[in-house]
N, C-alpha and C positions, 0 to 999 in steps of 0.2 A: 455548861451549856454553850453551844456554838453561837458566838456573838457575831452576827453579820448584819450589815445595814441593808437588808433586802426583805421585803414582805410582799407576798402576793396579794393583790387587791381583788378580793374575791366576790364582791357584790355588796351593795349597800343594804342597810336595814336588816341584814340577816346575821344572827348571833353566831352561827357556826360556819366553818369553811365549807365550800361547795366542791373543792377540787381535792381528790384523794391522791396526792403525790407529794414527794419531798425530795429535794436535790441538795447535795452537800458540795462544798467547794473542791473536794478531791475527786469528784466524779461519781461517787457512790450515791445511790438513791433508791427510793421505792415507789411503786405505783400500784394502786388497787383498782381493779375493774369496777366501774360504778355499779353495774347490776341493776336490776329492777325486780319488783316483787314477783313478777312472773318468771324470772330467770335467776332467782336468788341462789340456787345451787351452783350456778356457773361463775359466781364471783371467785376471783383469785387475787392473792397478794404476790407481787413480783419484786425482785431485788436485782439491781444492776451495780457492778463495780466500776463501770467504764462509760458513764454518761448515757447509757441506754443502748450501746452497741450489742451487748449480750444481757440476757435476762435469765433469772432462775425463779421458779415457782417456790415461794417460801410460805405458802398458806399454812397457818397453824392447824393442827387437828381440831375439827369442829364437831362437838357432840351432836347427837341426833336431836333435832328440834331447834338447833341454833344456826346462826349465820354470822358472817363478819359484820361488824358494826357499820353504821352509815358513815357519811362524810364527817370528818372531824373527830373520829373515834380511834384513829391510829396515829401514833407519834413515835418517831425515832429521835433519840437524844444525840446520837452520833452514828457512825457507820456500823456499830456493833449492837447497841442496846435499843430495843424498841418495845412498845406496848400496843396491843390490839384488843379492843373490847369484843366479846362474843355475846350476842344478844339473842334472847328467845324469839323465834319467828312469830310466835303467837302473842308476843308481848304487847303489841299495839295494833289494833285493828279498827278501822272506821272511826278513828278519833277516841276510842275507849282505852284508857290507860290500864296497864298491867297492874292488878291489885296485889301482886305478890312479887314485885320486882326485887325486893330486898334479898330474896333467897335464890334468885335466878340469874342475875347478871354475873358474867365471868370475865376474867382478864387473862390474856396470854402474854407472857414476857419472854424475850429472847436476849441473850448476851453474845450471840455469835452470828449476827446478820441473818437470822431466820433458819439456820441449820437445825436448831433444836428449840423447843418452846416448853415453858412451864406454865400450866394453866391453873388458876386458883379461883375460888368463889369470892366475889366482891362483897364486902360488908359495908352497907350504906347506913347513914345515921337515921335515927327515928325522926319522923316528920308527920304532922297532923293529917296531911293529904297524901294520897298515893303518888309515888314518883312515876313519871311518864317517859316511856321510851320515845314517844312522839316528839318530845322537845329535847331529849338528851339521853345519855350523856353526850356532850360535845365540847369543842374548844379544849381538848385535852392537851396539856403541856407538862413537861418535867424539866426541872432545873438541874437535877442530878439523879442518881439511881434511886433515891428515896423520896425526894420532895416533888410533889406534883399537884396540879390543880385541874378542875374541870367544871363545866356548867352542866346542870341537869334541870329539867322542867318538872313541874308537879301538876297534878290534876285538880285544879281549884274548882269547886262547884260553881263558881261564878264565871268560869271559862277564862280565867287569867292565863296569860302566856309568859309570866315572869319566869326567870331562871334563877335557881339557887347556885351559890358558889361553894364548892367543896374543895378540901385539901387533904392530901395524904402525906404521911411521913414514913411509910413502910413500903414504898414502891407500888402502891395501888391496891394492896390487899384490903385495907380499911380506909374509910374516908370520914372526915369530920365536917360539919356544917360551919362555915364562916358566918357568924351571926350578924355582922354589920357591914356587908359589902356596900359600896357607895352607889351602885347601880344594879338594876335587875337585868341588864343586857350588856353585851360586849364581852369579847374574849380577853383574858388576862395574859400578860406577857412578862416573864421573869428572866432577869439576867443571872440570878443566883437564888439560893434558898430564901433570901430575905427581901431583895429589891425587886419590885414589880410595878406594873402599870395597867390601867384600864381606861377605856374611853366610853363616852355616851353622847349621842347627838339627838336624843329623843325629844328634847325641849327646844328644837330649832336653833340651838347654839352648840358649840363644841365644848365639851367638858372632859377634863383629863384629871386623873388621880394617880398618886403613887403611894406605895407602901414600903416600909423598911423592916417589917416584922412578919413577912410571909403572908400578908393579907388579913391580919387580925385588926389593924387600924389603917385608915387611909387619909391622905391629905390632898385637897384639891389644888391643882397647879395648872389650871386651864389657860391656854393662850387666849388673847382677846381677838375676836373677829369683828372688825368694824361693821356697823349696821349698813353702811353704804355699800358693802360688798354683797349683802343679801343674807338669807337665812340658811343655816346649815341643814342640809337634807340628809346627810349621812357622812360617815367617816370610814376610812380604810384601815383602822387599827394602828398600832404602834410599831415602829421599827427601831430596835435597840442597836445603836452604833457602839456604845461603850457604857460604862456605869453612869456617866454624866450626860452623854450625848444621846438624845432620843428625837426621832422624827414622828410626826403624825400628819396625815393628809386628810383634808376635809373637802366634802362636796358641797358647794355653795350655790344656791339658786337665787337669781335676781331677774328683774325685768330687762336688764341689759345683757343677759346671757349667763348661762351656768359656767362655773369654774371649779377647778381643783386647785386647792391652795396647800402647799407644803410648808409646815411650821417646823422649826428646829430649836431645841434647847441644848445648851452646853453646860448648864449648871443644875441639872436634875429638876427642871421645871420652874425655877425661880424667875427666869426671864425667857421670852421666846422671840424669834424673829421670823418673818415671812421670807422663805428662800425662793419659792417658785409659785407663780400664779399662772395657771394653764387653762385656756378655754377647753371645755369638755365636749365630747361627741355625744353625751347623754349617758346616764348611768347604766343603761342596759346595753350600751355599745362599747364602752371603754374597757379595755384590759390594760391595767397599769401596774407598774412595779417601781418601788423606791429602791434604788441601789446607790449607796453612798450619799452624795449630795445631788443626785440626778433622779429624774423620773423617766422611765422607759414606757412608751405607749405602743401597744400592738394593735394592728388593724387588719382585718380579713375582708377582702372585697366580696361583693355579692355574687352568688352563683345563679345562673339562669341558663336556659337552652341557647340563648343568644351569646352568653358569656360562660361557657362550660369550664373555663380555667379560672382559678382563684389565685390572687396574689396576697402574700403575707408581708406586711410592712412593719418595721421597727423604727421608732423615732426616739432619740434621746434628747431630753430637755435638761438644761442646767439653769442656774440663776441668770446666766447671760443670754439664754435663748436656746434655739435648736443647735445642737452640736453635731448630730449625725442622723441621717435618714437613709435606710436601705430597704430595698424591696426585692422579693423573689417569688417565684411560683410556688404555691403550696403543694407538697407532694402527696400522692396516693390518697386523694380524697374519694369518698364513696361515689360510684358512678351515678349518673342521672337515672331515675326510675323509668321504666317503660310505660307506654300508654299515656293516659291522661293524668297520671299522678303528678303533683307539683314537684319541682326541684327540692332537694333536701335543704332545709334552712340551716346550713352549716354555720356555726358560730365559734368565735375565739373566746373561750370561757375564762382564760387566765394565763398569766405568765409566771415562770419561776426562774428568774435570772440570777445567777451567781455573781456576775459582774456585767459590765456593759457589752461584753462580747459573747459570753457563753451562757446557755440556759435552755429551758424547755418552754414550749407553747402547748396549751391544752385545748384541743379542738373537739367539738361535739356535733353530732348530727343524729337526731332521733335516738335510737338505741345503740348507735355506734360512737365510740369515743377514741380519739387518736392523740398520740403524743409526738410532737415534732421537736427536733433539736437543732440548735445553731451554735457554731463555734466562732462565727465571724460577724456578730452583731446584726444578723438577719440578711446578710448578703446571699446566703444559701441555707436551705433547710433539708433535713433528712427525716424520714418517718422512723421513729424508734419505738413504735407501739409494740408491746409484748405479743399481742395477737394480730394476725393478719387482717387486713381490711376485707370484710365480707363482700361477696358479689350480691349486693342488695338490689332488689327491684321495688322495695317498699320500705321507707324509713320510719313509718308510723309505729308508735309504741304498741306493744302487744296487749293482750287482755289482762284482766285483773289477777290478783294473787290466786294461785291454785293449790297452795299448801293446805292440807286438811287440818284445821285446828279443832281441838276438843270443844264441845259446847259447854 
């Protein structure tokens, strides 16, 4: 598994990643068009060998009645090996779970950067309630070619939104239920087939567990968040620096102002120290990334008819304070719509920084999603989106799903 101390902070209180892209330190990476239910057939998976300068469509063959999985259902272990779930389009409609998911979920695997794919039917474990595509699978991760983990929801008659934790030892063909996960929420992160971590902030405090046996048993190793700092509203997951060094960033709310606090352990969770305490812009506005011992924040200025140009700013924070702040005009954003339609609420959805200088920024506006790249810590940006920016006059989402599902 590629061990780097960088995690995309993807949004609080959500168990699955919202950004469908991944970048490696050698410039290789993938990007999946988000797509919407009304445009599911237009989804594509792209691969780049050079930071996004060139792209190749590597979408696996999709059987009739299937589509590429949602966010968090694609994972590449390195620049060669990757997994993509293929889900039945009619698997989850209007909150009703697919009652026959066990026989319908598929998984595509590549060992050559998407040039060829092998697709297999996925065998899921028996469970008293129907498994639900509405809640999963998600948070898919692999430590090597055989060992992987994922979350999946189930259709509880009481309407529960808990997530099960599953593991595979055969590359994703079959999955077993880990019967005693410490939490029903949160993605797991593994540095190898045995050593893993998971977080949970649902009880207004930050809780962290680690496992040494692939998720069969867990030990709580939570850092202490002083009550004077406030209540934990969410966390941004685990960043694995090495087998012993791990970071976790928590979002803390208090009457004196909300903060993001970065905790570090250098002894597998036996002790923790607070490295950075950072006033936050609000959890719906912050795009943050942990890189090494720093936090990088991205900010995109507001778009309006009075200010039709937007600026994208990167700020690097260390334990000693701000070390770098650079700003540049955001390139190739969708044009303002005509007539009385409001300006597109373009937002910076997340960052994927490999180091303090080089990485991607993920920008969205209605049904348009853009990928920007920087090689100089935000001093300049280029649009590296696989698809051209459309000449939009209306950013609003389209109609509902038009796929004809059998009754």
